C-alpha positions as CSV (number, residue, x, y, z in Angstrom):
1,X,-3.3,8.2,77.3
2,X,-5.1,10.2,80.0
3,X,-9.0,10.5,80.8
4,X,-11.0,13.1,80.4
5,X,-10.1,14.6,83.9
6,X,-6.3,14.4,83.1
7,X,-5.6,11.5,84.9
8,X,-3.0,8.7,83.3
9,X,-2.8,5.0,84.1
10,X,-0.2,3.8,86.3
11,X,1.6,2.0,83.5
12,X,0.7,4.7,80.6
13,X,4.1,5.9,78.9
14,X,4.8,9.4,79.3
15,X,6.2,11.6,76.5
16,X,9.2,13.2,78.1
17,X,9.7,10.5,81.5
18,X,12.6,8.3,81.9
19,X,12.0,4.5,81.8
20,X,14.5,1.6,82.4
21,X,15.2,-0.5,79.2
22,X,12.7,-3.1,78.2
23,X,14.2,-6.6,79.1
24,X,17.6,-7.6,77.0
25,X,17.6,-11.3,75.6
26,X,20.5,-13.6,77.4
27,X,23.9,-13.5,76.5
28,X,24.1,-16.9,75.6
29,X,21.9,-19.6,74.4
30,X,19.8,-21.6,77.5
31,X,18.6,-24.4,77.1
32,X,15.6,-26.0,78.9
33,X,16.7,-28.2,81.5
34,X,20.3,-27.2,81.5
35,X,22.0,-26.2,84.7
36,X,20.8,-23.0,86.2
37,X,18.0,-22.6,83.5
38,X,14.6,-21.4,85.1
39,X,11.7,-23.3,83.8
40,X,8.7,-21.7,83.3
41,X,5.2,-22.8,83.4
42,X,1.6,-21.5,82.4
43,X,1.1,-21.0,86.6
44,X,3.8,-18.4,87.0
45,X,2.4,-15.3,87.4
46,X,4.7,-13.1,85.5
47,X,5.2,-15.4,82.4
48,X,2.9,-14.2,79.9
49,X,4.2,-16.5,77.0
50,X,5.5,-13.5,74.8
51,X,8.3,-11.6,76.4
52,X,8.6,-13.3,80.1
53,X,6.7,-10.4,81.4
54,X,2.9,-9.6,81.9
55,X,1.6,-6.6,80.5
56,X,-1.7,-5.6,81.5
57,X,-2.0,-3.9,78.0
58,X,-1.5,-6.6,75.7
59,X,-2.4,-4.9,72.7
60,X,-0.5,-2.0,73.0
61,X,2.8,-2.1,71.5
62,X,5.3,0.9,71.7
63,X,6.5,2.2,68.5
64,X,10.0,1.7,67.8
65,X,12.6,4.9,65.9
66,X,16.0,3.9,65.0
67,X,17.2,7.4,64.9
68,X,20.7,6.4,63.9
69,X,19.2,4.8,60.5
70,X,19.3,7.0,57.4
71,X,16.3,8.2,56.1
72,X,14.4,5.9,53.7
73,X,13.5,7.8,50.5
74,X,10.3,7.4,48.8
75,X,10.2,6.2,44.8
76,X,8.6,9.3,43.8
77,X,11.8,10.8,45.0
78,X,13.7,9.1,42.4
79,X,11.0,9.5,39.9
80,X,11.6,13.2,40.4
81,X,15.3,13.2,40.3
82,X,15.3,11.3,36.6
83,X,12.7,13.8,35.4
84,X,15.1,16.7,36.8
85,X,18.3,15.0,34.9
86,X,16.0,14.6,31.4
87,X,15.2,18.0,31.2
88,X,18.3,19.1,32.3
89,X,19.8,17.4,29.1
90,X,17.5,18.6,26.7
91,X,17.8,22.3,27.8
92,X,21.6,21.7,27.4
93,X,21.0,20.4,23.9
94,X,19.0,23.0,22.8
95,X,21.4,25.6,24.2
96,X,24.2,24.0,22.4
97,X,22.1,23.7,19.3
98,X,21.3,27.7,19.1
99,X,25.3,28.4,20.0
100,X,26.5,26.1,17.5
101,X,24.0,27.8,14.6
102,X,21.8,24.1,14.6
103,X,24.3,22.6,12.6
104,X,23.5,19.0,10.9
105,X,22.4,17.0,7.8
106,X,26.3,16.3,6.7
107,X,27.2,19.3,8.4
108,X,25.1,21.8,6.8
109,X,25.2,24.8,9.0
110,X,22.1,27.0,10.5
111,X,22.2,30.1,8.0
112,X,23.2,27.7,4.4
113,X,20.6,25.7,2.4
114,X,22.0,23.3,0.4
115,X,20.2,20.8,-2.1
116,X,22.0,18.4,-4.5
117,X,20.5,15.6,-6.2
118,X,22.2,12.9,-8.6
119,X,20.7,12.8,-12.3
120,X,22.8,10.2,-13.7
121,X,23.1,7.2,-13.4
122,X,19.9,6.0,-12.5
123,X,19.2,3.7,-9.6
124,X,20.1,-0.2,-10.2
125,X,21.8,0.7,-13.1
126,X,24.5,-2.2,-14.5
127,X,28.0,-0.7,-14.7
128,X,30.8,-3.2,-16.4
129,X,33.6,-3.8,-14.7
130,X,36.4,-1.1,-15.0
131,X,34.4,1.1,-17.6
132,X,33.9,4.6,-16.8
133,X,30.3,5.8,-15.8
134,X,29.6,9.7,-15.6
135,X,27.8,10.7,-12.4
136,X,26.0,13.7,-13.4
137,X,24.7,16.0,-10.4
138,X,23.1,19.4,-9.9
139,X,22.8,21.5,-6.6
140,X,21.8,24.9,-5.0
141,X,23.2,26.8,-2.5
142,X,22.3,30.0,-0.8
143,X,26.1,30.4,-0.8
144,X,28.5,29.7,-3.3
145,X,29.5,26.0,-4.0
146,X,33.3,24.8,-4.0
147,X,33.6,21.0,-4.6
148,X,31.7,18.7,-5.4
149,X,33.0,15.0,-4.4
150,X,32.0,11.5,-5.2
151,X,31.7,8.7,-2.5
152,X,31.2,5.1,-3.4
153,X,30.3,4.2,0.6
154,X,32.4,5.8,2.5
155,X,35.3,6.2,0.2
156,X,36.1,9.2,-1.9
157,X,36.2,8.2,-5.8
158,X,36.2,11.5,-7.4
159,X,35.8,15.3,-6.8
160,X,35.4,18.5,-8.9
161,X,36.4,22.2,-7.5
162,X,33.9,24.9,-8.3
163,X,35.4,28.3,-9.0
164,X,32.3,30.3,-10.7
165,X,28.7,30.8,-9.5
166,X,26.3,30.0,-12.1
167,X,23.7,32.8,-13.1
168,X,20.6,30.5,-12.2
169,X,22.3,29.5,-8.9
170,X,22.0,25.9,-10.4
171,X,25.5,24.1,-10.1
172,X,26.3,21.2,-12.0
173,X,28.9,18.8,-12.6
174,X,29.8,15.6,-13.9
175,X,32.1,13.4,-11.7
176,X,33.9,10.0,-13.0
177,X,33.1,6.4,-11.9
178,X,35.3,3.9,-12.4
179,X,34.5,0.3,-10.2
180,X,36.7,-2.5,-10.5
181,X,34.9,-5.4,-8.9
182,X,31.7,-6.8,-9.3
183,X,29.0,-6.1,-6.9
184,X,26.5,-4.2,-5.6
185,X,27.6,-0.2,-4.5
186,X,25.9,2.5,-3.3
187,X,27.4,6.0,-4.4
188,X,26.1,9.6,-3.3
189,X,27.6,13.1,-4.1
190,X,28.7,15.6,-1.2
191,X,28.9,19.1,-2.2
192,X,30.6,21.5,0.0
193,X,29.9,25.5,0.3
194,X,32.6,28.2,1.1
195,X,31.7,28.6,4.6
196,X,32.4,24.7,5.1
197,X,28.9,23.6,5.2
198,X,28.2,20.2,3.3
199,X,25.0,18.4,2.2
200,X,25.2,14.6,1.1
201,X,22.7,13.5,-2.0
202,X,20.4,10.6,-1.7
203,X,22.0,7.2,-2.1
204,X,22.0,5.8,-5.5
205,X,22.9,1.6,-6.1
206,X,24.4,0.9,-9.1
207,X,25.4,-3.0,-10.1
208,X,28.9,-3.9,-11.2
209,X,29.0,-6.8,-13.6
210,X,31.0,-8.4,-16.3
211,X,30.5,-7.5,-19.8
212,X,28.4,-9.7,-21.6
213,X,30.4,-9.7,-24.8
214,X,29.0,-12.3,-27.1
215,X,28.5,-14.5,-24.2
216,X,24.9,-16.5,-25.1
217,X,22.5,-15.1,-22.5
218,X,18.5,-14.2,-22.8
219,X,15.8,-12.7,-20.9
220,X,11.9,-13.1,-21.2
221,X,9.8,-10.4,-22.2
222,X,6.2,-10.0,-23.8
223,X,5.2,-8.3,-27.0
224,X,2.6,-5.0,-26.0
225,X,1.0,-4.7,-29.4
226,X,1.2,-7.0,-32.4
227,X,3.9,-6.6,-35.2
228,X,5.7,-8.3,-38.1
229,X,8.9,-10.7,-37.2
230,X,11.8,-10.2,-39.7
231,X,14.5,-12.2,-40.8
232,X,17.0,-9.3,-40.0
233,X,17.4,-6.2,-37.7
234,X,15.3,-3.7,-40.5
235,X,12.4,-3.4,-42.0
236,X,14.4,-4.3,-45.6
237,X,14.7,-8.0,-44.4
238,X,12.0,-10.5,-45.6
239,X,8.9,-11.1,-43.6
240,X,9.3,-14.3,-40.9
241,X,6.2,-14.2,-39.0
242,X,3.7,-12.3,-37.0
243,X,3.9,-11.5,-33.0
244,X,0.7,-11.2,-31.2
245,X,0.0,-8.9,-28.5
246,X,0.4,-10.7,-25.1
247,X,2.9,-13.4,-26.1
248,X,6.0,-14.1,-24.0
249,X,9.2,-14.3,-25.9
250,X,13.0,-14.9,-24.8
251,X,15.0,-11.7,-26.1
252,X,18.4,-13.6,-27.3
253,X,20.0,-10.6,-29.1
254,X,19.6,-6.7,-29.9
255,X,20.9,-4.7,-32.7
256,X,23.7,-2.1,-32.2
257,X,21.2,0.5,-32.3
258,X,18.8,-1.1,-29.9
259,X,16.0,-0.6,-32.8
260,X,15.6,-4.5,-33.0
261,X,15.8,-7.4,-30.8
262,X,16.3,-10.9,-31.5
263,X,13.5,-13.0,-29.7
264,X,12.5,-16.5,-29.6
265,X,8.8,-17.5,-29.9
266,X,7.6,-21.1,-29.2
267,X,11.2,-22.8,-29.5
268,X,11.2,-21.5,-33.0
269,X,14.5,-20.2,-34.8
270,X,15.3,-16.7,-33.7
271,X,13.5,-13.9,-35.7
272,X,13.7,-9.9,-35.5
273,X,11.1,-7.5,-33.8
274,X,10.7,-3.9,-33.2
275,X,12.1,-2.7,-29.8
276,X,9.1,-0.7,-29.2
277,X,6.8,-3.6,-29.5
278,X,8.4,-5.6,-26.8
279,X,7.8,-5.2,-23.1
280,X,11.5,-6.5,-21.7
281,X,11.4,-8.1,-18.0
282,X,14.9,-7.3,-17.0
283,X,17.4,-4.9,-18.5
284,X,18.5,-5.4,-22.2
285,X,22.3,-5.0,-20.6
286,X,22.2,-8.4,-20.3
287,X,21.5,-9.3,-23.7
288,X,24.5,-9.3,-26.1
289,X,24.5,-7.7,-29.4
290,X,24.4,-9.7,-32.5
291,X,25.9,-8.1,-35.6
292,X,23.9,-9.5,-38.9
293,X,25.1,-10.3,-42.1
294,X,22.8,-9.0,-44.6
295,X,20.5,-11.2,-46.9
296,X,18.8,-10.6,-49.8
297,X,15.1,-9.9,-49.9
298,X,12.6,-11.6,-52.3
299,X,13.4,-11.3,-55.8
300,X,11.3,-11.3,-58.7
301,X,11.0,-14.5,-61.2
302,X,11.5,-12.2,-64.3
303,X,14.3,-10.8,-63.2
304,X,17.1,-13.2,-64.9
305,X,19.8,-12.1,-62.5
306,X,19.4,-11.7,-58.4
307,X,18.5,-8.4,-57.0
308,X,21.4,-6.6,-55.2
309,X,21.4,-7.6,-51.1
310,X,19.7,-4.8,-48.7
311,X,21.8,-3.5,-46.3
312,X,20.4,-3.1,-42.8
313,X,18.2,-0.3,-42.6
314,X,19.4,2.9,-40.9
315,X,17.3,5.6,-39.0
316,X,15.9,7.4,-41.2
317,X,15.1,11.3,-41.3
318,X,12.4,12.4,-39.2
319,X,9.5,12.7,-42.2
320,X,7.3,15.8,-42.0
321,X,4.8,13.5,-41.0
322,X,6.3,12.4,-37.8
323,X,5.3,12.9,-33.9
324,X,6.9,14.9,-31.6
325,X,6.8,13.4,-27.8
326,X,7.3,15.7,-25.1
327,X,7.1,14.8,-21.6
328,X,5.2,17.2,-19.7
329,X,3.7,16.5,-16.0
330,X,4.5,14.2,-13.4
331,X,2.3,14.0,-10.5
332,X,2.3,11.9,-7.2
333,X,-1.1,10.1,-6.8
334,X,-2.9,7.3,-4.1
335,X,-0.4,8.6,-1.5
336,X,2.5,8.6,-3.1
337,X,2.3,5.1,-4.1
338,X,1.4,5.9,-7.7
339,X,3.6,7.9,-10.1
340,X,1.4,9.6,-13.2
341,X,3.3,10.7,-16.2
342,X,1.7,13.2,-18.9
343,X,3.5,12.8,-22.4
344,X,2.1,15.0,-25.0
345,X,2.3,14.9,-28.7
346,X,3.2,18.4,-30.0
347,X,3.4,17.7,-33.6
348,X,1.2,18.6,-36.2
349,X,0.5,14.6,-36.9
350,X,-1.5,12.3,-34.9
351,X,0.4,9.2,-33.4
352,X,-1.1,5.5,-32.6
353,X,1.0,2.5,-31.3
354,X,3.5,1.5,-28.7
355,X,5.5,4.1,-26.7
356,X,8.0,3.4,-24.2
357,X,8.1,5.8,-21.3
358,X,11.3,5.5,-18.3
359,X,11.6,7.0,-15.3
360,X,14.7,7.2,-12.9
361,X,17.2,9.3,-11.0
362,X,15.9,11.7,-8.6
363,X,14.1,9.9,-5.6
364,X,12.1,7.4,-8.1
365,X,13.1,3.8,-8.6
366,X,14.0,3.2,-12.2
367,X,11.6,1.5,-14.2
368,X,10.4,1.2,-17.7
369,X,6.7,0.8,-19.6
370,X,5.4,0.2,-22.7
371,X,2.0,1.5,-23.7
372,X,-0.3,1.3,-26.6
373,X,-0.6,5.1,-27.1
374,X,-3.3,7.2,-28.9
375,X,-2.4,10.7,-28.9
376,X,-4.0,13.2,-31.5
377,X,-2.0,16.0,-33.2
378,X,-1.1,19.4,-31.5
379,X,-0.8,18.2,-27.8
380,X,-2.7,15.1,-27.7
381,X,-1.6,13.6,-24.3
382,X,-1.4,10.5,-22.7
383,X,-1.4,9.3,-19.3
384,X,1.2,6.0,-18.0
385,X,1.2,5.7,-14.4
386,X,4.2,3.9,-12.5
387,X,3.7,1.9,-9.1
388,X,6.2,3.5,-6.5
389,X,7.7,1.1,-3.8
390,X,8.0,2.5,-1.0
391,X,5.8,5.3,-1.7
392,X,7.2,8.9,-2.2
393,X,5.0,11.0,0.7
394,X,7.3,14.1,0.6
395,X,8.9,16.3,-1.7
396,X,11.4,14.9,-4.6
397,X,12.4,14.7,-8.1
398,X,11.8,12.2,-10.9
399,X,13.6,11.9,-14.7
400,X,11.1,10.9,-17.5
401,X,12.5,9.8,-21.0
402,X,10.0,9.1,-23.6
403,X,11.1,7.0,-26.2
404,X,14.7,6.1,-24.6
405,X,15.7,4.0,-27.7
406,X,14.9,6.1,-30.1
407,X,12.6,3.8,-31.8
408,X,10.2,5.9,-33.3
409,X,11.6,8.7,-35.5
410,X,10.3,12.5,-34.4
411,X,10.6,15.6,-35.6
412,X,12.8,16.9,-32.8
413,X,14.7,14.0,-30.6
414,X,16.0,16.4,-28.2
415,X,13.2,17.2,-26.3
416,X,12.2,13.8,-24.7
417,X,13.9,14.0,-21.4
418,X,12.8,16.0,-18.2
419,X,13.2,16.4,-14.9
420,X,10.2,17.2,-12.5
421,X,9.7,18.3,-8.9
422,X,7.3,16.1,-7.2
423,X,5.1,17.6,-4.6
424,X,3.8,15.9,-1.8
425,X,1.2,13.5,-3.1
426,X,-2.6,14.8,-2.9
427,X,-5.5,14.0,-4.9
428,X,-4.8,16.4,-7.9
429,X,-7.8,18.1,-10.3
430,X,-8.8,15.8,-13.5
431,X,-9.8,18.0,-15.8
432,X,-12.1,16.7,-18.8
433,X,-13.9,18.2,-21.6
434,X,-17.9,17.5,-20.6
435,X,-18.9,18.9,-24.1
436,X,-17.6,20.8,-27.0
437,X,-20.4,22.4,-29.3
438,X,-19.9,23.9,-32.5
439,X,-22.0,27.0,-33.0
440,X,-22.4,29.1,-36.1
441,X,-19.5,31.8,-35.1
442,X,-17.8,29.8,-31.8
443,X,-17.5,26.7,-30.0
444,X,-18.6,26.6,-26.4
445,X,-16.6,24.0,-24.4
446,X,-17.6,22.9,-20.9
447,X,-15.1,21.5,-18.8
448,X,-15.6,19.1,-15.8
449,X,-13.2,18.5,-12.7
450,X,-13.3,14.6,-11.5
451,X,-10.2,14.9,-9.5
452,X,-9.2,16.8,-6.2
453,X,-10.5,20.7,-5.7
454,X,-9.0,23.0,-8.4
455,X,-8.6,26.5,-6.8
456,X,-9.1,29.6,-8.8
457,X,-7.2,29.3,-12.0
458,X,-6.7,30.4,-15.1
459,X,-7.9,27.6,-17.4
460,X,-7.6,28.4,-21.2
461,X,-9.5,26.7,-24.4
462,X,-7.6,26.3,-27.5
463,X,-8.8,25.4,-30.8
464,X,-6.5,24.9,-33.6
465,X,-7.3,24.4,-37.3
466,X,-4.4,23.8,-39.6
467,X,-2.4,26.5,-39.3
468,X,-4.9,28.9,-37.1
469,X,-5.0,29.0,-33.3
470,X,-7.6,30.7,-31.4
471,X,-7.8,30.5,-27.7
472,X,-9.9,31.8,-24.6
473,X,-9.0,32.0,-20.9
474,X,-11.1,32.6,-18.0
475,X,-10.4,32.1,-14.2
476,X,-12.6,29.3,-12.6
477,X,-12.5,27.2,-9.4
478,X,-14.0,23.6,-9.6
479,X,-14.6,21.4,-6.6
480,X,-14.8,17.6,-7.5
481,X,-17.8,16.6,-9.9
482,X,-18.2,20.0,-10.8
483,X,-18.7,21.6,-14.3
484,X,-17.8,25.2,-15.7
485,X,-19.9,27.3,-17.4
486,X,-19.3,27.4,-21.1
487,X,-15.9,28.6,-22.1
488,X,-16.4,30.1,-25.5
489,X,-13.6,30.6,-28.6
490,X,-14.3,32.2,-31.6
491,X,-15.0,29.7,-34.5
492,X,-11.7,29.5,-37.0
493,X,-12.4,30.1,-40.4
494,X,-12.6,26.8,-43.0
495,X,-14.0,23.8,-42.6
496,X,-12.2,20.4,-41.5
497,X,-10.9,18.3,-38.0
498,X,-10.3,21.0,-35.6
499,X,-8.3,20.1,-32.0
500,X,-9.9,21.3,-28.9
501,X,-7.9,21.6,-26.2
502,X,-7.7,22.8,-22.4
503,X,-4.4,24.1,-21.0
504,X,-3.5,25.1,-17.1
505,X,-0.7,27.0,-16.8
506,X,0.6,26.2,-20.1
507,X,0.1,22.3,-20.0
508,X,-2.2,20.7,-21.8
509,X,-4.5,18.9,-19.6
510,X,-7.1,17.4,-22.1
511,X,-8.0,17.5,-25.9
512,X,-10.6,16.2,-28.3
513,X,-11.3,17.0,-32.0
514,X,-14.3,18.4,-33.4
515,X,-15.5,18.7,-37.0
516,X,-16.2,21.8,-38.7
517,X,-18.5,21.7,-41.5
518,X,-19.2,24.1,-44.4
């Protein structure tokens, strides 16, 4: 380095100058004391104990550059290369998706929308080995559907070709399933559109078992209501004790009509109980059918000859006093972990007693509950809640069946099944009747919302007295825990017990009864 006058020290290296090469190590190892070896001591002037030469500038080290070595790349260089490759791959994938029309989901083309669901069998249904089972499926599409195909695992089991487009654009098909070996299987249905696009339904698990026949099998259950036990499967058989609500039973048989179950209680001989009074802990498919020889009922002591043996009771025709159950709503609550089903009694007759409600098909697991229902006439409703595991957090469907065994005689038996579209779970409005005041010429009804917010909605109040029905509708919006202004309905002529109902979208939300005096 030069001083301030531009002079360089004598041994200062100058850029561009030529210098002799530094001393090289000897070509051969030289050992101290060997012939020809030179011994150095600390007294030697030229020995500095380092490289053999004394350097006035011991602290200076000349930088060394190996110009022939390849350049060393920094770690950030490799990071940059990796990011560039990743971004490039994403761009190529997106371009490919756009060019190919975004096909996916089983080959469903970009402009074709397909939806398909299996309605029957319900999940986890028990199927006998070798016996045919109908698989009922429905689908919609933005273009014509040409085929339904049933798969068991990855094996095609049946198919149906479609040649006509239904007017409502809802295709329906029934496929045949026969499984020859016991086990658990997953089935699904694939639909194919005219363009070649396909869509697979959700998988449904079924279990294949050996036919029960008359092999002794039993399951556990519990009584949900007080009921009379009988010596046979019918009301004409003699009474054989009583069963209290909450008592556990062992179910060892069933009648062919499935209206009666043969149960054991406390180690006593089996007796028959109404199916609607028993909540089985497992499927009744595991229980054998018992054919019973009719036995005579009690005879009068004044009659010299025994009375004829009664026949087992057959399903009586519905009487004018029968109820009529209709599933009217299904919503997801509690984040999709609970499915709330609403069942209405649309008969002119009230109903009080046990009621069986089953869900299955669509996106919910098969379940069955027995509840003690109190349902007024003309739309009186009851709510049944099913646990859903895992919770349903998106849109789905549910098939609801009321009184699946037809244990209760109704005015109609063809309106007990309904399929509902389940919307993503949210807190739904809960409408209750806060008050129903009977005035001289009108009935003033105040409703309250105890659930989630209700947007501007047409709310109808309907009053029914015998054959008279009078209603009035207003549009209201109710926040949580907010009450409506009084909704006034003209008072029907006459006296007696009138039914007051609140409807939204044509569905009864709540009801009560009021007394119309003179």
